[in-house]
C-alpha positions in Angstrom: 99.0 -97.1 -106.6 97.4 -95.3 -109.9 93.4 -95.1 -109.2 91.4 -97.5 -111.9 89.3 -94.8 -113.8 87.4 -94.6 -116.5 89.6 -92.2 -118.7 93.2 -92.5 -119.6 94.6 -89.4 -116.9 97.8 -90.9 -115.4 98.9 -87.3 -113.6 97.3 -84.1 -112.5 99.3 -80.9 -111.4 98.5 -78.6 -108.4 98.7 -76.1 -111.1 99.2 -75.6 -114.5 100.4 -72.6 -115.7 101.2 -73.8 -119.8 97.3 -74.4 -120.0 96.4 -71.1 -118.1 98.8 -68.9 -120.6 98.5 -71.0 -123.6 95.1 -69.2 -125.1 97.1 -65.3 -123.9 100.7 -66.2 -125.0 100.2 -63.7 -128.5 98.6 -61.4 -126.3 101.6 -61.3 -123.8 104.2 -60.9 -126.5 102.4 -58.3 -128.1 102.3 -56.3 -124.7 105.8 -57.1 -124.1 106.8 -55.6 -127.5 105.4 -52.3 -126.9 107.3 -52.4 -123.1 110.2 -53.0 -125.3 109.7 -50.6 -127.6 108.8 -47.8 -124.9 111.9 -48.7 -123.3 110.1 -47.0 -119.6 110.8 -50.1 -117.8 110.5 -48.3 -114.3 107.0 -47.0 -113.4 105.8 -46.8 -117.0 102.4 -45.8 -118.6 101.4 -49.4 -118.0 101.5 -49.0 -113.9 99.0 -46.2 -114.0 96.7 -48.0 -116.3 97.5 -51.2 -114.2 96.3 -49.3 -110.6 93.2 -47.7 -112.0 91.8 -51.0 -113.6 93.0 -52.2 -109.8 90.9 -50.1 -107.6 87.4 -50.2 -109.9 88.3 -53.9 -109.6 88.7 -53.6 -105.8 86.0 -51.7 -105.3 88.6 -48.9 -103.9 89.7 -45.0 -104.6 93.0 -46.0 -104.7 95.6 -48.5 -105.8 99.1 -49.5 -106.2 101.4 -52.0 -107.9 104.7 -52.8 -105.6 107.1 -55.7 -105.9 105.6 -58.3 -104.2 102.7 -59.4 -101.7 105.3 -59.1 -98.9 106.3 -55.6 -99.8 102.8 -54.8 -99.8 102.7 -56.0 -96.2 105.6 -53.7 -95.0 104.7 -50.8 -97.0 101.0 -50.5 -95.2 103.1 -51.3 -91.6 105.6 -48.2 -92.4 102.7 -45.6 -93.7 101.2 -46.3 -90.0 104.3 -45.7 -88.7 103.7 -49.3 -87.0 107.2 -50.4 -85.2 109.3 -50.9 -82.4 107.3 -51.3 -79.1 104.1 -51.7 -81.0 101.6 -54.6 -81.4 99.8 -56.5 -84.5 97.0 -58.9 -84.0 97.4 -61.9 -86.5 96.6 -65.5 -87.1 99.7 -68.1 -86.5 97.7 -70.4 -89.2 99.3 -68.3 -92.8 102.5 -67.8 -94.9 105.3 -66.4 -92.9 105.5 -62.9 -94.7 102.4 -62.3 -92.4 104.6 -62.4 -89.3 107.4 -61.7 -90.6 106.4 -58.1 -92.4 105.3 -57.1 -88.4 108.9 -58.2 -87.1 110.4 -56.1 -90.1 109.5 -53.5 -88.9 110.3 -54.0 -85.4 106.4 -54.5 -84.2 105.4 -57.5 -81.9 103.6 -60.4 -84.0 100.4 -61.2 -81.4 98.9 -64.4 -82.7 95.0 -65.1 -82.0 93.9 -68.7 -83.0 92.1 -69.6 -85.9 88.6 -71.1 -86.7 88.2 -74.7 -87.1 86.4 -75.1 -90.4 87.2 -71.8 -92.4 91.0 -71.6 -90.7 90.4 -68.2 -90.7 91.2 -65.8 -87.4 88.7 -66.5 -84.7 87.1 -63.3 -84.3 85.7 -63.7 -80.8 89.5 -64.1 -79.4 90.9 -60.7 -80.9 89.7 -58.5 -78.0 90.9 -60.7 -75.2 95.1 -60.1 -77.3 94.7 -56.1 -77.6 97.0 -54.2 -75.3 97.8 -50.4 -74.9 100.6 -51.5 -77.2 98.4 -53.0 -80.1 98.2 -50.8 -83.1 96.5 -52.8 -85.7 95.2 -56.0 -86.7 96.2 -57.9 -89.9 93.2 -60.2 -90.7 94.1 -63.1 -93.4 91.7 -64.1 -96.1 92.7 -67.7 -96.3 92.7 -69.7 -99.3 90.3 -67.1 -100.9 87.5 -66.8 -98.3 87.6 -63.6 -96.5 87.5 -63.6 -92.7 84.7 -62.3 -90.6 85.6 -58.5 -91.5 82.1 -57.3 -90.1 82.9 -58.2 -86.3 86.9 -57.2 -86.9 85.7 -53.7 -88.1 83.6 -53.2 -85.1 86.5 -53.8 -82.7 88.9 -51.9 -84.8 86.9 -48.9 -84.3 86.1 -49.4 -80.6 89.8 -49.7 -79.8 91.3 -47.0 -81.9 93.0 -49.8 -84.2 94.4 -49.5 -88.1 93.2 -52.7 -90.0 95.3 -54.0 -92.8 94.3 -56.9 -95.1 96.6 -59.4 -96.2 94.3 -60.6 -98.8 97.1 -62.1 -101.2 95.3 -65.1 -102.0 91.6 -62.7 -102.7 91.8 -60.6 -105.0 88.0 -60.7 -105.9 86.8 -62.5 -102.9 84.0 -60.8 -101.3 81.9 -60.1 -97.9 78.3 -59.3 -97.1 77.7 -57.1 -94.2 74.4 -57.5 -92.1 72.8 -54.2 -94.3 73.6 -56.9 -97.3 76.1 -54.4 -99.2 78.8 -56.7 -100.8 82.5 -56.0 -100.1 85.9 -56.6 -102.0 88.7 -57.7 -100.8 91.2 -54.7 -99.7 88.2 -52.7 -99.8 87.0 -52.4 -95.5 89.9 -52.2 -93.7 92.2 -49.3 -93.9 94.8 -50.9 -96.3 94.6 -53.9 -98.5 97.5 -56.1 -99.2 97.4 -58.4 -102.5 100.1 -60.9 -103.9 100.8 -61.7 -107.8 102.9 -64.7 -107.5 102.5 -67.0 -110.5 100.3 -69.4 -107.9 97.6 -66.9 -107.2 94.5 -66.2 -109.2 95.8 -63.3 -110.7 99.3 -64.4 -111.4 102.5 -62.3 -113.0 105.7 -63.4 -114.1 107.3 -63.5 -110.5 106.7 -61.4 -107.6 104.5 -58.4 -107.9 101.6 -56.9 -105.5 99.4 -54.4 -104.9 98.2 -52.3 -102.2 94.6 -50.4 -102.2 92.9 -48.3 -100.0 89.9 -45.3 -99.7 92.5 -43.2 -97.4 93.7 -40.4 -99.3 96.4 -39.6 -96.7 97.8 -43.4 -96.5 97.8 -43.6 -100.3 99.7 -40.6 -100.5 102.3 -41.5 -98.2 102.7 -45.1 -99.4 102.6 -43.5 -103.3 105.8 -41.6 -101.9 107.3 -44.5 -99.7 107.0 -46.3 -102.3 110.1 -44.9 -104.3 112.5 -44.5 -101.1 110.4 -41.9 -99.8 111.1 -39.3 -102.6 109.1 -36.3 -103.7 110.6 -34.8 -106.0 113.4 -37.3 -107.0 116.1 -36.8 -104.9 114.2 -35.1 -102.0 113.6 -37.4 -98.5 110.8 -36.6 -96.3 110.1 -39.6 -95.3 112.4 -43.2 -95.3 110.8 -45.7 -97.9 111.7 -48.4 -99.9 112.3 -49.7 -103.3 108.5 -51.3 -103.5 108.1 -50.7 -106.8 106.1 -53.1 -109.5 108.2 -53.4 -113.2 106.6 -51.9 -115.6 106.7 -55.6 -117.7 104.9 -57.0 -114.8 101.9 -54.5 -114.9 101.7 -54.8 -118.9 101.2 -58.9 -118.4 98.9 -58.4 -115.5 96.9 -55.8 -117.8 96.3 -58.7 -120.4 95.0 -60.9 -117.3 92.7 -59.3 -115.3 90.0 -58.9 -117.6 90.3 -63.0 -117.8 90.2 -62.7 -113.7 86.2 -62.9 -113.0 86.2 -66.1 -115.5 89.0 -67.3 -113.7 87.2 -67.7 -110.3 83.8 -69.3 -111.8 85.9 -71.5 -113.0 87.2 -72.4 -109.9 83.8 -72.0 -108.2 82.4 -74.6 -110.5 85.5 -76.7 -109.7 84.8 -76.6 -106.4 81.4 -77.3 -107.0 82.1 -80.4 -108.8 84.5 -81.5 -106.0 82.0 -80.9 -103.4 79.1 -83.5 -104.8 81.8 -86.1 -105.9 83.6 -85.9 -102.5 80.3 -85.8 -100.2 80.3 -89.7 -99.8 83.9 -90.0 -98.2 83.5 -89.5 -94.4 87.2 -88.9 -93.8 87.4 -86.0 -95.0 86.2 -82.8 -94.5 85.5 -80.1 -97.8 86.0 -76.3 -97.5 83.6 -74.5 -95.1 81.9 -71.4 -96.3 80.7 -69.2 -93.2 80.5 -66.0 -94.2 78.2 -64.2 -97.0 79.7 -63.5 -99.9 82.6 -65.1 -102.6 85.3 -67.7 -101.9 87.4 -67.2 -105.1 89.4 -71.2 -104.2 92.7 -70.1 -104.4 93.2 -73.5 -102.5 90.6 -75.8 -102.1 91.6 -77.5 -98.8 90.8 -80.9 -97.5 90.8 -81.7 -93.6 91.3 -85.3 -93.6 91.9 -88.2 -91.7 95.2 -89.5 -92.1 96.4 -87.1 -93.7 100.4 -87.6 -94.2 99.4 -91.7 -95.4 96.8 -89.5 -97.9 99.4 -87.2 -99.1 101.9 -90.3 -99.7 99.3 -91.9 -101.9 98.7 -88.8 -104.0 101.8 -88.5 -104.7 102.6 -92.0 -105.7 99.5 -91.9 -108.5 100.8 -88.5 -109.3 98.2 -86.6 -108.0 99.5 -82.5 -107.0 98.8 -81.3 -103.8 100.1 -79.1 -100.8 100.4 -78.6 -97.2 99.4 -74.8 -96.7 101.1 -75.0 -94.0 103.3 -77.5 -92.0 104.2 -74.8 -89.1 102.3 -72.5 -87.6 104.0 -69.4 -87.3 104.2 -69.3 -83.3 106.3 -72.3 -83.6 108.6 -71.1 -86.3 112.5 -71.2 -84.6 112.7 -67.5 -85.8 109.9 -66.3 -83.1 111.4 -68.3 -80.4 111.8 -65.0 -78.7 108.1 -64.7 -78.0 108.0 -67.4 -75.8 105.2 -69.4 -77.0 104.7 -73.3 -76.7 103.3 -76.8 -78.1 99.5 -76.0 -77.1 99.0 -72.2 -77.1 97.1 -72.1 -79.8 95.8 -75.7 -80.3 93.1 -74.9 -83.3 96.5 -73.9 -85.6 98.3 -76.9 -84.5 95.8 -79.3 -85.0 95.0 -77.8 -88.6 98.8 -77.7 -89.5 98.4 -81.7 -89.5 95.7 -83.1 -90.9 95.1 -79.8 -94.3 95.7 -80.8 -97.5 95.3 -79.0 -100.9 94.6 -80.2 -104.2 94.4 -79.4 -107.9 91.7 -76.6 -108.4 93.0 -74.7 -111.0 90.2 -73.0 -113.5 91.8 -74.9 -116.8 91.1 -78.5 -114.7 88.9 -80.4 -116.6 86.3 -83.1 -115.6 88.4 -85.7 -116.1 91.7 -84.9 -114.4 89.1 -84.3 -111.1 87.9 -87.4 -111.1 91.4 -88.9 -111.4 91.9 -86.9 -108.0 88.7 -88.1 -106.3 89.2 -91.5 -107.5 92.2 -91.7 -105.6 91.0 -90.0 -102.6 88.1 -92.6 -102.9 90.3 -95.3 -103.3 93.0 -94.7 -100.8 90.1 -94.4 -98.0 88.5 -97.8 -99.3 92.0 -99.3 -99.0 92.2 -98.0 -95.4 88.6 -99.6 -94.2 
């Protein structure tokens, strides 16, 4: 059923890349033409320019462009020599790459349940999951809100663990510590890992990613491992991989990076609009921000009663939406060898059944949000 609104909107996509690129297409073409004329398609000069700009943005000493957010995680784990027999603590409520990267290096993902409101790792459960085999904690800054990094860093220091921030959805998110200092995502742990997948606040033309760090030794090691562990070329002291970011992607991202803060602010403004106009719908819970700092709303995720029926109604009204994520990691078939069962992480299992993300992209207009709001309101009115 098409919701009855005062405007002429009849559909709203979950993400509108056409609108995002409309004003920068000429600049993108110019950037591409420069790369084409220089013919340095692998590790061209734009890579280093982007890395320096990204490090400044992340408030870290170093940043390295890599081939994807997934490869950022793999590279960090390899640089820390985490592998067979080691354990890494993560959340079961995240994209597959978080656990997949750990399994790929031969280590074992160890899950702790999530906070029911923020969806981030429940830090009160971390210590109980630590064993003599634990080598790292990998908190996920889900949907654009940083995990409770203050608590995580205290635990990591006490137990001598690495911290790898899976910040794939959170470039520019911030966390304020008790001393009042604000930290950007990727600047508190040993390594921050980011994705430039097209749907991210800073997205590229396909796959791309970034690692950030303040640790000189880790930076130098990841720098070498990014190109098969060679330094100089053809001389390999460690085994790395082909984790390079393409020059074209770097050129593209250099056009978009200066616009990122406005992207964040527009999403925050849109979230505030939703928060105000959805507050009277008792059957949904709006995003909850528990840590001081800044959430950048890579997703705007509701906890919704009768979620599947609501999704069906939104689909019928041509409102873009998505379920992040329908199956918790501990119940994925490929991780059956870990021996988990239904009920092991009950909060994550409950959330996969009632979360639903709606459009939040920066170019979203109020008339479009009104249409989304009306569709949600109409569904619950019809249910009552």
